[in-house]
C-alpha positions as CSV (number, residue, x, y, z in Angstrom):
1,X,70.4,36.1,5.0
2,X,72.1,38.9,3.3
3,X,73.7,36.1,1.2
4,X,70.6,34.1,1.3
5,X,68.6,37.3,-0.3
6,X,70.9,38.3,-3.0
7,X,72.2,35.5,-4.6
8,X,69.3,32.8,-3.3
9,X,71.9,30.0,-1.9
10,X,71.8,29.2,1.5
11,X,75.4,28.9,2.8
12,X,76.9,27.5,6.2
13,X,78.1,31.3,7.0
14,X,74.5,32.4,6.3
15,X,73.6,30.1,9.2
16,X,76.7,30.7,10.6
17,X,75.4,34.7,10.9
18,X,72.3,33.8,12.5
19,X,73.5,33.0,16.0
20,X,75.0,36.8,16.9
21,X,71.8,38.7,14.9
22,X,69.2,36.3,17.0
23,X,71.7,36.9,20.2
24,X,72.0,40.1,19.3
25,X,68.1,41.1,18.5
26,X,67.8,38.9,22.1
27,X,66.1,35.8,20.6
28,X,69.3,33.4,21.2
29,X,71.7,33.1,24.9
30,X,74.7,32.0,24.2
31,X,76.7,31.0,27.9
32,X,80.1,29.4,26.7
33,X,80.9,26.0,28.9
34,X,84.4,25.1,29.7
35,X,85.3,21.1,31.6
36,X,88.7,20.3,31.9
37,X,90.2,17.1,33.2
38,X,93.6,15.5,33.9
39,X,93.5,17.9,36.4
40,X,92.5,21.1,34.9
41,X,95.7,20.4,31.8
42,X,93.0,18.8,30.0
43,X,90.4,22.0,28.5
44,X,87.6,21.9,26.1
45,X,84.6,24.5,25.6
46,X,80.8,23.5,24.7
47,X,78.1,26.1,23.7
48,X,74.0,26.1,24.9
49,X,71.6,28.2,23.5
50,X,68.6,28.9,25.2
51,X,65.4,30.4,23.3
52,X,64.0,33.6,24.8
53,X,61.4,33.7,22.7
54,X,59.6,33.3,19.4
55,X,61.2,35.1,16.0
56,X,58.6,37.1,15.0
57,X,56.0,35.9,12.5
58,X,58.0,38.0,9.2
59,X,60.9,35.1,10.3
60,X,62.1,33.3,6.4
61,X,60.6,29.9,7.3
62,X,64.6,28.1,7.2
63,X,65.2,30.5,9.9
64,X,62.9,29.1,12.6
65,X,63.9,25.4,10.6
66,X,67.6,25.7,11.3
67,X,66.8,27.4,14.9
68,X,64.9,24.7,16.3
69,X,66.8,21.7,14.7
70,X,69.8,22.4,14.7
71,X,70.5,24.5,17.7
72,X,67.5,23.3,20.1
73,X,66.8,20.5,19.3
74,X,64.2,19.8,21.8
75,X,64.0,22.8,23.7
76,X,61.2,24.2,21.6
């Protein structure tokens, strides 16, 4: 978000930085899911996002949109 404030441009790194920010603030829980196949030889990781509470009223519109549309999809 600081990058957006500094240069008025929203970059992928600005959006990515929101994930740990929301987690630390108690808005989002991130759970790592690991699956294995072929007797445990092949492993893959995926992530599950769970909204814990609403973003504050003063959150920027792009934050709310990103959380709803890209991370939580139909959970919102």
